[in-house]
C-alpha positions as CSV (number, residue, x, y, z in Angstrom):
1,M,-20.1,-34.9,-30.6
2,T,-21.1,-31.7,-32.3
3,G,-19.9,-28.1,-31.9
4,I,-16.4,-26.5,-31.7
5,Q,-13.8,-27.9,-29.2
6,R,-10.7,-25.8,-28.3
7,T,-8.5,-26.0,-25.4
8,T,-8.1,-22.7,-23.8
9,E,-4.7,-21.3,-22.8
10,K,-4.4,-18.5,-20.3
11,N,-2.5,-15.3,-21.2
12,L,-1.1,-13.1,-18.3
13,M,-0.7,-9.5,-19.5
14,V,0.4,-6.8,-17.2
15,F,-0.4,-3.1,-17.8
16,T,0.7,0.2,-16.2
17,G,-0.6,3.9,-15.8
18,R,2.0,6.7,-15.5
19,A,1.6,7.1,-11.9
20,H,4.6,4.7,-11.0
21,P,6.0,3.0,-14.0
22,E,9.4,1.9,-12.4
23,L,7.3,-0.3,-10.0
24,A,5.4,-1.8,-12.8
25,D,8.7,-2.3,-14.7
26,E,9.9,-4.1,-11.9
27,V,6.9,-6.4,-11.2
28,A,6.9,-7.1,-15.0
29,E,10.5,-8.1,-15.1
30,I,10.2,-10.5,-12.0
31,L,7.3,-12.2,-13.9
32,G,9.2,-12.6,-17.0
33,T,6.8,-10.7,-19.3
34,P,7.0,-7.1,-20.9
35,L,4.5,-4.5,-20.0
36,V,1.8,-4.1,-22.8
37,P,2.6,-1.1,-25.1
38,T,0.1,1.8,-24.1
39,S,-0.6,5.1,-25.4
40,A,-1.7,7.6,-22.6
41,Y,-1.7,11.3,-22.8
42,D,-3.7,14.1,-21.7
43,F,-5.8,16.4,-24.0
44,A,-5.6,20.2,-23.8
45,N,-8.6,20.3,-21.3
46,S,-7.0,17.8,-19.1
47,E,-9.2,14.6,-20.2
48,I,-7.1,11.5,-20.1
49,Y,-6.8,9.1,-23.3
50,V,-5.6,5.6,-23.4
51,R,-5.2,2.9,-25.8
52,Y,-3.3,-0.3,-25.9
53,E,-1.0,-1.0,-28.9
54,E,-1.8,-4.7,-29.2
55,S,-4.9,-7.1,-28.9
56,V,-6.0,-7.8,-25.2
57,R,-8.7,-10.1,-26.2
58,G,-9.3,-13.1,-23.7
59,C,-6.2,-12.2,-21.7
60,D,-5.9,-12.4,-17.9
61,A,-5.2,-8.6,-17.1
62,F,-3.2,-7.0,-14.3
63,V,-3.4,-3.3,-14.3
64,I,-1.1,-1.7,-11.9
65,Q,-1.4,2.0,-10.9
66,S,-0.2,3.6,-7.7
67,H,-2.7,6.3,-6.4
68,T,-0.2,8.9,-5.7
69,A,-0.4,12.7,-5.9
70,P,-2.2,14.4,-8.1
71,I,-4.3,11.6,-6.8
72,N,-7.7,12.2,-8.6
73,Q,-5.7,12.2,-12.0
74,W,-4.2,8.8,-11.5
75,I,-7.4,7.4,-10.2
76,M,-9.3,8.5,-13.3
77,E,-6.6,7.1,-15.5
78,H,-6.7,3.8,-13.8
79,L,-10.5,3.6,-14.1
80,I,-10.2,4.5,-17.9
81,M,-7.6,1.8,-18.3
82,V,-10.0,-0.8,-16.7
83,D,-12.8,0.4,-19.0
84,A,-10.6,0.1,-22.2
85,L,-9.9,-3.5,-21.1
86,K,-13.4,-4.4,-20.5
87,R,-14.4,-3.1,-23.8
88,A,-11.4,-4.8,-25.6
89,S,-12.9,-8.1,-24.2
90,A,-10.2,-9.0,-21.8
91,K,-11.4,-12.0,-20.1
92,R,-10.5,-11.2,-16.5
93,I,-9.4,-7.8,-15.1
94,T,-7.5,-7.4,-11.9
95,V,-7.0,-4.0,-10.7
96,V,-3.5,-3.9,-8.7
97,M,-3.6,-0.8,-6.5
98,P,-0.7,-0.8,-4.1
99,F,-2.1,2.0,-2.2
100,W,-5.9,2.2,-2.2
101,G,-6.8,6.1,-2.8
102,Y,-9.3,7.2,-0.3
103,S,-8.9,4.4,2.0
104,R,-8.8,6.6,5.2
105,Q,-12.4,7.7,4.2
106,D,-13.8,4.2,5.2
107,K,-16.7,5.4,7.6
108,K,-18.7,8.4,8.7
109,H,-17.1,10.2,11.7
110,R,-19.9,12.7,11.6
111,G,-23.3,13.3,9.8
112,R,-23.4,14.3,5.9
113,E,-20.0,12.9,5.4
114,P,-19.2,10.6,2.4
115,I,-17.7,7.0,2.7
116,S,-15.3,7.8,-0.1
117,G,-13.3,4.5,0.2
118,R,-16.5,2.5,-0.7
119,L,-17.2,5.0,-3.7
120,M,-13.9,4.0,-4.9
121,A,-14.6,0.3,-4.9
122,D,-18.0,1.1,-6.7
123,L,-16.3,3.0,-9.6
124,F,-13.9,0.0,-10.1
125,K,-16.6,-2.4,-10.2
126,T,-18.8,-0.4,-12.7
127,A,-15.6,0.2,-14.9
128,G,-15.4,-3.5,-15.2
129,A,-12.9,-4.9,-12.4
130,D,-13.3,-8.6,-11.4
131,R,-10.7,-8.4,-8.7
132,V,-8.5,-6.1,-6.5
133,I,-5.0,-6.6,-5.2
134,S,-3.8,-4.0,-2.5
135,V,-1.2,-3.8,0.1
136,D,-1.7,-3.0,3.7
137,L,-5.2,-1.3,3.9
138,H,-5.8,1.5,5.9
139,A,-8.9,-0.6,7.4
140,D,-9.7,-4.3,6.9
141,Q,-13.3,-3.6,6.1
142,L,-12.2,-2.1,2.6
143,Q,-11.9,-5.7,1.4
144,G,-15.7,-6.0,1.9
145,Y,-16.3,-2.7,-0.2
146,F,-15.4,-4.4,-3.4
147,D,-18.3,-7.1,-4.6
148,G,-15.6,-9.4,-5.7
149,P,-12.4,-11.0,-4.5
150,V,-9.8,-8.7,-2.9
151,D,-6.4,-9.9,-2.0
152,H,-5.0,-7.9,0.8
153,L,-1.2,-8.1,0.9
154,M,0.8,-7.1,3.8
155,A,4.4,-5.6,3.7
156,L,5.0,-7.0,7.2
157,P,7.4,-9.8,6.3
158,L,9.5,-7.5,4.3
159,L,9.7,-5.0,6.8
160,T,10.3,-7.1,9.7
161,D,13.0,-9.3,8.0
162,Y,14.6,-6.2,7.5
163,I,14.5,-5.1,11.0
164,Q,15.5,-8.4,12.3
165,D,18.5,-8.6,10.2
166,K,19.8,-5.0,11.3
167,Y,18.5,-4.8,14.7
168,G,17.6,-8.0,16.0
169,S,20.7,-8.5,18.2
170,Q,19.6,-5.6,20.4
171,P,16.8,-5.4,22.6
172,L,13.5,-4.3,20.8
173,A,10.1,-3.0,21.4
174,V,7.3,-2.7,19.0
175,V,5.0,0.3,19.1
176,S,1.8,1.2,17.7
177,P,1.1,4.8,17.2
178,D,-2.3,4.5,18.5
179,A,-4.5,1.9,20.4
180,G,-6.5,1.1,17.1
181,R,-3.3,-0.5,15.4
182,I,-2.4,-3.0,18.4
183,K,-3.5,-6.1,16.6
184,V,-0.8,-5.3,13.7
185,A,1.6,-4.3,16.2
186,E,1.0,-8.1,17.8
187,R,1.8,-9.5,14.4
188,W,5.0,-7.4,14.3
189,S,6.0,-8.5,17.9
190,A,5.4,-12.4,16.9
191,R,7.6,-11.9,13.7
192,L,10.3,-10.5,15.8
193,G,10.4,-13.2,18.3
194,G,7.7,-12.0,21.0
195,V,9.4,-8.8,21.7
196,P,7.4,-6.3,24.2
197,L,4.6,-4.2,22.8
198,A,3.8,-0.5,23.6
199,F,1.3,2.0,22.1
200,I,0.8,5.9,22.1
201,H,-2.3,7.0,23.7
202,K,-3.4,10.2,21.5
203,T,-6.1,12.4,20.6
204,R,-7.4,13.6,17.3
205,D,-9.3,16.7,16.5
206,I,-11.9,15.5,13.8
207,D,-12.1,19.2,12.5
208,R,-8.3,19.5,11.9
209,P,-7.3,16.7,9.5
210,N,-3.7,15.3,9.7
211,E,-3.4,16.6,13.2
212,T,-3.0,14.7,16.5
213,V,-1.6,15.0,20.0
214,A,0.7,12.2,21.5
215,N,-0.3,12.3,25.1
216,R,1.7,9.3,26.6
217,V,3.4,6.2,26.1
218,V,1.7,2.8,27.4
219,G,4.1,0.1,27.9
220,E,7.8,-0.8,28.7
221,V,10.2,1.1,26.3
222,E,13.1,2.2,28.3
223,G,16.4,1.0,27.1
224,R,15.0,-0.4,24.1
225,I,15.1,0.2,20.2
226,C,11.3,0.9,19.4
227,I,10.0,0.0,16.1
228,L,7.3,2.6,15.5
229,T,5.0,1.0,12.9
230,D,2.0,2.6,10.8
231,D,0.4,1.7,7.4
232,M,1.4,5.2,5.9
233,I,3.2,8.5,6.7
234,D,1.4,11.6,5.3
235,T,2.4,14.7,6.7
236,G,4.5,13.1,9.4
237,G,3.1,14.9,12.4
238,T,1.6,11.8,14.2
239,I,4.7,9.6,13.8
240,V,7.4,12.4,14.4
241,K,5.4,13.4,17.8
242,A,5.2,9.6,18.8
243,A,9.1,9.3,18.2
244,E,9.4,12.4,20.6
245,A,7.4,10.7,23.1
246,L,9.3,7.6,23.1
247,M,12.8,9.1,23.6
248,A,11.3,11.2,26.4
249,E,10.3,7.9,28.1
250,G,13.9,6.6,27.8
251,A,14.0,4.6,24.4
252,A,17.5,3.7,23.2
253,G,16.3,4.7,19.7
254,V,13.6,4.8,17.3
255,I,13.0,3.3,13.9
256,I,9.9,4.3,12.1
257,A,8.4,1.7,9.7
258,A,5.7,2.3,7.3
259,T,4.4,0.8,3.9
260,H,3.1,4.0,2.3
261,A,5.4,7.0,2.1
262,I,2.8,9.5,1.1
263,F,5.0,12.3,2.3
264,S,2.9,15.4,1.8
265,D,4.6,18.6,2.8
266,P,6.1,19.0,5.3
267,A,6.7,15.3,6.0
268,V,10.3,15.3,4.7
269,D,11.5,18.1,6.8
270,R,9.7,16.7,9.9
271,L,11.1,13.2,9.5
272,K,14.9,14.7,8.6
273,N,14.8,16.4,11.9
274,S,13.2,13.8,13.9
275,A,14.2,11.9,16.8
276,A,14.2,8.8,14.7
277,Q,17.5,7.3,13.6
278,E,16.0,5.5,10.6
279,V,12.7,5.6,8.6
280,V,11.9,2.5,6.5
281,I,9.3,2.4,3.9
282,T,8.3,0.6,0.7
283,N,7.8,1.8,-2.7
284,T,4.2,1.3,-3.2
285,L,4.2,5.0,-4.1
286,P,6.7,6.9,-6.1
287,L,9.3,8.9,-4.3
288,P,11.0,11.6,-6.1
289,A,14.6,12.8,-5.5
290,D,13.7,15.7,-3.8
291,K,11.9,13.4,-1.0
292,Q,15.0,11.4,-0.5
293,F,17.0,11.9,2.7
294,D,20.0,10.2,4.5
295,K,18.2,8.3,7.0
296,L,15.6,6.9,4.5
297,T,15.5,3.4,3.5
298,T,13.2,2.1,0.7
299,L,12.4,-1.7,0.2
300,S,10.9,-3.1,-3.0
301,I,7.5,-4.5,-2.7
302,A,7.6,-5.7,-6.4
303,P,8.6,-9.2,-5.4
304,M,5.6,-9.3,-3.4
305,L,3.3,-8.0,-5.9
306,A,4.8,-10.3,-8.8
307,R,4.2,-13.3,-6.3
308,A,0.6,-12.5,-6.0
309,I,-0.2,-11.7,-9.5
310,R,1.2,-15.1,-10.4
311,E,-0.6,-16.9,-7.6
312,V,-3.9,-15.4,-9.1
313,F,-3.1,-16.2,-12.6
314,E,-2.3,-20.0,-11.6
315,D,-5.3,-20.0,-9.4
316,G,-2.8,-20.7,-6.5
317,S,-3.1,-19.3,-2.8
318,V,-2.3,-15.8,-2.0
319,T,-3.0,-16.6,1.8
320,S,0.1,-19.1,1.8
321,M,2.3,-16.0,1.2
322,F,1.5,-14.8,4.9
323,D,1.4,-18.2,6.6
324,G,-2.3,-18.2,6.3
325,H,-3.0,-14.5,8.1
326,A,-4.0,-12.9,4.7
């Protein structure tokens, strides 16, 4: 037989940007591999420079970056990191974005609007990404925006296990903050043993972002600890108004549970002074000390990300992590 034969060995390498290095450190530690040393800094005019300090040729690269504020800076750094890997001959590049920036702009509500969520997918594909891993997408159709595999992870098992352990002995109800997330609430209910469902009927003014009106509670919540679930908390207005509506309907208490703690001002003040007795989130986004408060509980998403990365690297099944529902 002519030619050169070589048995190829796969090489997993994990990279991180500067947005949320603590999460990447935890993921890398669970995987048992150090983060790849990287030089990253801003020029005087705010342009971003990235260079990897060791060879990445032929590697299976996983690039972790959380799209937090200032979101445009960290998205741009993420794109530049992918471009650097592509030009340095990485074999496969997986973009790990625990929070998909611009995910709320997933469709046109009115004429002459962009679909920025799709633009994000196009940018990463153009930069050289082969695959995307993200957590609790704001809209399921985002998976179809990227021309390649998208692994959609769910924080539901992590959050529901915590709720079950702490509040499972009390009568519970799962409450969706709006009718559009009933399917997610149904999964919550099933994980918590079939507890009752309810939702908040609300209206939104498309001309006034981040503002909603909680009109009424639909469902039986009286005397129950209500688990109010959502994918993200931004300014906190919607979720706090929903908590107030539940208490007005006779709920025994309200637990707010969300995956992405964006916490734009004045979210922290609203949540601290809200009717909720506990706010449970994950660390998909960094949360500085000045945004921590007494009734806030943060659960780590790192073990889930690490397992998903390992499944992708070993050509395993990410779907198996979620009982076939991913």
